Residue, then its C-alpha position, 0 to 999 in steps of 0.5 A: m735837753t742835754s747836748s747828744s739828745l739835741s744833736r740825735t734829734l737834729t740828726l734824724a731831722t735831717l736824715a729826714a730831710l734828706f731821703s724826703s727831698s730823694g724821695a727814697s722814704s718817708l717823714l720821721v715820726g718818733g724815730q720812725s718813718s711814717s709807713e713804718t708806723i702804719q704798716p701793723k696798721i694793715e696788716a692788721a687789717r690784711l689779715g680778715r679784709d676788715l673793711p673800715q680798718l682799711q679805709a681809715s689806712k687809705t685815708e692816713l695814707e692820703k694824707q702822708i702822701a699829700a704832706n710827702p708826694n714824692d714818696a714811693q714807699e707810701y704810694l707802695l703801701l697806698a697800692r697794697v691797700l686798695g688792693y685789699l679794699v678790692d677784696a673786702y668790696e668783692g666780698q661785699k658783692n660791691k663790684k661797682e666800688a671794687e672794679t673804681t679802687i682797683d684803677e685805683a690801686i693800679a695808679a697808685a702803683q705806677k706812681s710808686i714805679q715813676l717815682k722810683e722804679n727799680f723796687a722789685e715788689v711794686h712791680s709785682l703788685l702792678a702785676d698781681l693787680y693789671g692780672r686783678k683786672i683781667g677778671f673783671g674784663g674778661m678775656f679783651v681785657g686780658a689781651h690788654y694787659g696779660p702782656m702787661v703782667q709779664q712784663e712787669n713779673k719779669r721785671a720784678m725777677e730781674l731787680n729781686d728774684k729772692n723777695p718771696r712777693v715776687g715769686a709769689s706774684l710769678g706762681r699767681q701769673y703761672l697758676m691764671a694763665p691760659s696756657m697758649f700764653g705761658g700759663s702752668v700749674d706746675n711753673a706755678i706750685e715751683s713758683f709759689q713753694k719757693s717764696l714759701a721757703l724763702e718766708p713760710k709764714q704767708d698764709e695768702t701764697l699758702v693758698w694760692l698755692a691749694q689753689a695750683y693744687k687743686k686745679k692740678g687735681d691733687m686735693t690732699q696737697a691742697r687741704a694740707a695747705v689750706v690748713k697751714a694758711l688757717a693756722l697761720n691767719p685762722r681770719n683769711p677769707m680766702a681760706k676760710g671760702f676756699k671749696f674743695 
């Protein structure tokens, strides 16, 4: 090993130790953090909600967390994977596993916030997960979790209102909440459109936009949004199963 390559190796090791101790990043693997190495796998599994791939990513993340328990990013990724697993279990009509997994996802997101409170995306994700919890429990659960959805989205917007995930989550809040609790189809459409203006290649946000247009009664715009979503991701189960 040359002196320059040895110096680079020591520098990477030092940075890894510093970030690991602060909980700000994952361990470096071949010049990449462990979270960076797993994210392409998560994205591949997300595209079609592939259950075996998602379960494998969950296992890998749990191992990484065991080795580096103060990494907020790893908990965020775990919460995201668990959220995708909820979709996969629901697609298989496995309500029991879906309900168990949504609780695990909420716990992972809460842990991420505990480690790093000022990360907008995890607040948005937690808002979405609370919203999913309402879907399993009905009106009485909604009375408990509804204000928590609003609280997490409000904090996410305070931290970074230019993050497309943040805007999309706010759109889902407007779309799913009753009008007496701030729900608004027009506000949902506006939020989804702002999110897509920041990042146009969000196939899932396009399907949510379609849902908003459908709720408004504009089936032409709903169909156009679904067509765009399928062009970006032909495997998107929400788009493939969209009922006009």
